[in-house]
C-alpha positions in Angstrom: 34.6 -120.0 -89.2 37.8 -120.1 -87.3 40.2 -117.2 -87.3 42.8 -119.4 -89.0 40.4 -120.2 -91.9 39.6 -116.5 -92.2 43.3 -115.6 -92.2 43.9 -118.2 -94.9 41.1 -116.9 -97.0 42.4 -113.3 -96.7 45.9 -114.5 -97.7 44.5 -116.1 -100.8 42.5 -113.0 -101.6 45.6 -110.8 -101.1 47.7 -113.0 -103.4 44.8 -113.0 -106.0 44.7 -109.2 -106.0 48.5 -108.9 -106.4 48.3 -111.4 -109.3 45.6 -109.2 -111.0 47.7 -106.1 -110.8 46.3 -104.4 -107.7 48.6 -102.6 -105.2 47.5 -103.4 -101.6 47.5 -100.3 -99.6 46.4 -101.6 -96.2 45.0 -104.7 -94.6 42.6 -105.0 -91.7 41.7 -101.3 -91.4 39.4 -100.8 -88.4 37.1 -98.1 -87.3 34.4 -98.0 -84.7 32.0 -99.1 -87.5 33.9 -102.2 -88.4 36.9 -103.6 -90.4 37.9 -103.6 -94.0 39.8 -106.7 -94.9 41.9 -105.3 -97.7 42.2 -101.8 -99.2 43.8 -101.9 -102.7 44.2 -99.7 -105.7 44.3 -100.3 -109.4 43.9 -97.8 -112.3 43.5 -94.9 -109.9 40.5 -96.5 -108.2 40.6 -97.4 -104.5 38.9 -100.8 -103.7 37.5 -101.5 -100.2 37.4 -105.3 -100.2 35.4 -107.7 -97.9 36.7 -111.3 -98.0 34.3 -114.1 -97.4 34.9 -117.8 -97.6 33.0 -121.0 -97.3 32.8 -124.5 -98.9 30.8 -123.1 -101.8 29.9 -119.7 -103.4 26.3 -119.6 -102.2 27.2 -120.1 -98.6 29.9 -117.4 -98.7 27.8 -114.8 -100.6 25.0 -115.2 -98.0 27.4 -113.8 -95.4 27.5 -110.4 -97.2 24.4 -109.0 -95.5 22.9 -105.5 -95.7 24.4 -104.8 -92.3 27.9 -106.0 -93.3 27.8 -103.9 -96.4 26.7 -100.9 -94.4 29.6 -101.3 -92.1 32.0 -101.7 -95.0 30.7 -98.4 -96.5 30.9 -96.5 -93.2 34.4 -97.8 -92.5 35.4 -96.9 -96.0 34.1 -93.3 -95.4 36.3 -93.1 -92.3 39.3 -94.3 -94.2 38.7 -91.6 -96.9 38.3 -88.9 -94.3 41.3 -90.0 -92.2 43.6 -90.0 -95.2 42.1 -86.8 -96.8 41.1 -88.6 -100.0 38.3 -86.2 -100.9 38.4 -86.6 -104.7 39.4 -90.3 -104.9 37.4 -92.7 -107.0 36.5 -95.8 -105.0 34.3 -98.9 -104.9 33.3 -101.6 -102.4 34.2 -105.1 -103.5 33.8 -108.6 -102.2 36.2 -111.5 -102.8 34.6 -114.9 -102.4 37.1 -117.7 -101.6 36.1 -121.4 -101.8 38.5 -124.4 -101.7 38.6 -124.5 -105.5 37.9 -120.9 -106.8 38.1 -117.2 -106.1 35.5 -114.7 -107.3 36.1 -110.9 -107.3 32.8 -109.0 -107.2 33.4 -105.3 -107.9 31.3 -102.4 -106.9 28.8 -104.3 -104.7 25.8 -102.4 -103.4 22.9 -102.8 -101.0 
């Protein structure tokens, strides 16, 4: 996927989160382990969000591999330590963006 398409999907995911009452804390947080597309909070819970897009749901969801999820978790841990968020509730989410729909999958695991 081109960077432009990825940026467009992230913009749609960002707007979706705002519409659903999330407060976006940071975008494109990087560590040596990887990048978190969006970090947002709602109801006292921090959400580390991976955005994936494709022409349909199945193609996009296949791109959330065990390796990708592991990098998301490690990078989330770096963010928590860097910001001294020792007692913060958090979860790892995915937002799937297709031309017609957006799905928010909360608390994804390996």
